N, C-alpha and C positions, 0 to 999 in steps of 0.2 A: 504496500498499499504504499502510495502518497502521497502525499503533494501539487496539484496540475500547479502549473507555475509555470506566467510568459517575464518573459525579464525585456524591457522597452526603454531605449536611450532618446529619450524625449527633451525641450531644448522650449523655453516658456518662450511665448505669441510673442514680438516686438510693440505691437500696437494695440496690445489687450494685454499688460499684464495679470489681472486682478478681477476677480469678479463681483459681487455686493457682499457671497459670505466670504470674500476680505483668500477666496480661493482662488488658485492662480495657475489660467492656464496653458497648458506642450503642446504644443506637436510633436506626434512619432520621428524621431527618424531610422528606427530598428528596429523590429522584435526579433525578437527568437521566444520557441515557442520549447520555454523549457521539460513540458511533458511534467509525471509523476515523481518530482522531486521529492528524496525521504524527506521524516517527519522535522530529522533537525538540521534539513537547511533552513525549514518554514522559524524554528527557531532558534537560530543565527541570522537570519533575517530581522525578527522580529522586535531582536533582543541587539543590535546591531544596528538599525538604518533609523529612523525616523518618520511618522506617521509623514506624508507627503501634503497634504494642503494643494493636493492640485486635482483639477482634471481634465484630462484624453478627449476627444475629436476622436470618435470611430468611427468616422461619414460624419453629416453634414447635421450638426446638431443634436448633434448625439454627447452626451457626454461623461463620464464616467466617472469616480472617485471610488468605487468599490473594488476590491476582486469578484473569483466566483463566491466566495465561501458569502461574500460578504463583509468583508475588515477594512477596514482600510489605504488607499494604495500608500508605499513605503517608498520614500526615494535615498539614495548615497548617491556622493562622489564618486569618481571611476577606481580611484585605486583601493577605493574602500569595494567597488565590488568585485574588482582585483581580484582583490588580494583572497575576498569570503570566497567567492566561486573557487580559487585554488586550495584554499583551504578542504571545502565541501568533496572536491573529486579528489582532494588525495587521501581522505579519510575513508571517499564508499572506495577505492584500489586498494586501500589496505584491511578495509573489510570484504570485499566480494571476489579484491584480485585482478582489478578491471578498473578502467575507467565506464566514468556514466559518460557514454554518445554521446548524450551535447553540449557539453562539458567543455571537450577540447575542442569547440567551436565562436564555442559565443566567449571564450576568454577570450583564445585570439582576435576576435570585432573586436571587442572595448578592447585589447590590450594595439588595437588601432589608431584605434578612436587620437584625435592633434587634440589633444585639455587645452590649449593656451586660443582653439577656433570657439 
């Protein structure tokens, strides 16, 4: 069993940054479907990342601020995301003897972003 997870790289909209509710609107740059991540990934993210305060658009006029389970979206910076994904990948490798197939591409994608942009 696991926790259905998506990793989204987002950028705040420049011309419409906050809503009346104080939420920041973001546009999706990239999404990786991590599928059923182990529950320890969920625990790490909930403990280490912060509740987002973000809306992202999944099409026109469809804002979303919760995950599939009704929990608030969480966010972090690229360095933290990369370090946490590597830590989870290492735990899975040690426990199961192989990498979870979706983590190496996710890590590579994040490492490819220019953080100065």
